[in-house]
C-alpha positions in Angstrom: -3.6 4.3 23.1 -1.4 1.3 23.8 -1.8 -2.4 23.0 -2.1 -5.4 25.2 0.8 -7.2 23.7 4.4 -7.5 24.7 7.2 -8.6 22.4 9.2 -11.6 23.5 12.6 -9.9 24.4 14.5 -13.0 23.3 13.6 -12.4 19.7 16.4 -11.5 17.3 15.2 -9.7 14.2 16.8 -9.1 10.9 15.3 -6.6 8.4 15.7 -6.7 4.7 18.8 -4.7 3.8 16.7 -2.3 1.7 15.2 -1.0 4.9 18.5 -0.5 6.8 18.6 3.3 6.1 15.1 3.9 7.5 14.1 4.5 11.1 11.0 2.3 10.6 9.5 -0.1 8.2 6.6 2.1 7.2 8.9 5.0 6.2 10.8 2.5 4.1 7.7 1.1 2.5 6.4 4.5 1.6 9.8 5.6 0.1 10.7 2.3 -1.7 7.3 1.8 -3.1 7.7 4.9 -5.2 11.1 3.6 -6.6 10.9 -0.2 -6.7 8.3 -2.8 -6.9 7.8 -4.2 -3.4 6.1 -7.5 -3.6 3.7 -7.9 -0.7 4.5 -11.6 -0.2 8.3 -11.3 -0.3 10.2 -11.8 3.0 11.1 -8.4 4.6 12.1 -9.5 8.1 13.2 -12.6 9.8 12.5 -13.3 13.5 14.8 -15.8 15.3 13.6 -17.4 18.5 15.4 -20.5 19.7 15.5 -22.9 16.8 12.4 -21.2 15.2 12.8 -18.8 12.2 9.7 -16.8 11.2 9.6 -15.0 7.9 7.5 -11.8 7.8 6.1 -10.3 4.6 5.6 -6.6 4.1 2.4 -6.2 6.2 3.7 -8.6 8.9 6.9 -6.6 9.2 5.1 -3.3 9.6 2.7 -4.9 12.2 5.6 -6.4 14.1 7.4 -3.0 14.3 4.3 -1.1 15.4 3.6 -3.7 18.1 7.1 -3.0 19.3 6.1 0.7 19.4 3.2 -0.3 21.6 0.5 0.8 19.0 -3.0 -0.5 19.3 -4.6 -2.6 16.6 -6.6 0.5 15.5 -3.5 2.6 15.3 -1.7 -0.1 13.2 -4.8 -0.3 11.0 -4.6 3.4 10.3 -0.9 3.2 9.4 -1.5 0.2 7.0 -4.4 1.9 5.3 -1.9 4.5 4.0 -0.5 2.0 1.5 -3.2 -0.8 1.4 -6.4 -0.7 -0.5 -8.5 -2.9 1.7 -11.7 -2.7 3.7 -11.1 -1.6 7.3 -12.9 -4.6 8.9 -11.0 -7.1 6.8 -7.7 -5.4 7.7 -8.5 -5.4 11.4 -9.3 -9.2 11.2 -6.1 -9.8 9.3 -4.1 -7.8 11.9 -5.7 -9.7 14.8 -5.2 -13.1 13.0 -1.5 -12.3 12.5 -1.1 -11.2 16.2 -2.8 -14.4 17.3 -0.3 -16.4 15.3 2.6 -14.5 16.9 1.1 -15.3 20.3 0.7 -18.9 19.4 4.4 -19.1 18.4 5.5 -17.3 21.6 6.9 -14.3 19.7 4.4 -12.0 21.5 2.7 -12.3 24.8 -0.7 -10.9 25.9 -0.1 -8.6 28.8 
């Protein structure tokens, strides 16, 4: 199942160096969370668009990457539930709110 969102191709992203050895953020989260304390509100990715810089926390970084992989909100929810202890309906609302913010900031387009 694919999503209805398209990433703005003009975005330049910079991941936290701790994730440079991983193919994707989720693999990094799962591996690093067993070795280090990953603070959920720390910045794990920066998005650069024009003169705008957007900082993404851990959850935002995973959502961003999975949107790039064309995953649906439900598929993203399932991946996040691997490491988050949160009610599914609350998580879906959080994911949608985050995506709405990305759309508002022209980082993602509705296709």
